[in-house]
N, C-alpha and C positions, 0 to 999 in steps of 0.2 A: 347472138343468134337468138332467135326464137323459135317457140315452139307452135305450130297452130293445128288444132285437131278440129273438125267437122263432127258432128253428131253420128255415128257409127263408124268413123274410120278410124284406120289407127294414127296415133300422131309422129308427123314430119317434122322436118328438121327446115326452117327457109332462111336464105341468109338476108340479112338488112343491109343495106349500103349507106350510111348516111349523107356520105362525100363522095363526089366523084371527081376526082382528079382527071385537070386536061393530059391531052398525050404529050403536048409540048414542056410542061412542067417536068411530066415522067423522061421524055428525052435528054431534057436539058440537066436536070439531077442526073440522071445516067451518066451521061457526056461527062459531068463536070468530075463523078467521082473515078473512072476511066481515064479521066487526064490526071487526076490528082495521082492515081495508082502509078501512070507513067514517069512523071514527074518525081515523083520518089523513088523507082525505081533508079531512072538516071543518074538522081543526088545520091543514092548508096552505091552506085557506082564510082562515082568520081571519090567520093569518101574512102571508098576502098584503094584506088589507084593512090591517091593522098596518103592512105596510112603504110603501103606498100614502100613509098618515095621514103615516109620517116622513118620504114624500119632499116632502110639501107642505111639511113643517114648514121641510127642508129648503131648498126655493127660494123661503121666506117669508125665512128669514136669508140667504140670498145677496143678495137685492133688498136688504136692511137691509144688508149688510156693502156692498154697492155705492153706496147712497145716502148710505155712511158716509164712504167713499173718496172720493167728489165731491164731500163736503161737506169733508173734509179737506182735497183737492187744492185746493179754492177759497181755503180760508181761508187757506192757507199760501202763496196768490199774494196774496193782500190783504195778511200782514203782510210779505213781500217787497215790497211796493211803500209801504208804511208807513215800513217801514225806510229806503228809499230816501228819502223825501221827509224823513224824522227826519234823516239824513246829510246832506241837501241844506242843511236849514235849520240844521242845527249850522255846514256849512262857511260859510256864510252869514252865521253870527252872528260866525264867529270871522273873517271880512275885515272887518266893518264897526268891530270891538274895534282 
């Protein structure tokens, strides 16, 4: 921006444009920006759908792991009971001899 003053006038500001851009360039750049925005929007949407699928798979895996944990806990309890019974039977057998 420059200020041009004439003798006896108040200072005024004028704009100096050094380079003029062709309209086709401006339209082309604008179109590329808009197309990139749409592409990004759709890419984010597809990534969101994939993320939801992964969340569902993780939930199913958590359910499977929880059921496996409960089964292993149940089996550990049953094994402990069986060990106790075997030990008592062995001790009764030793006493009987």
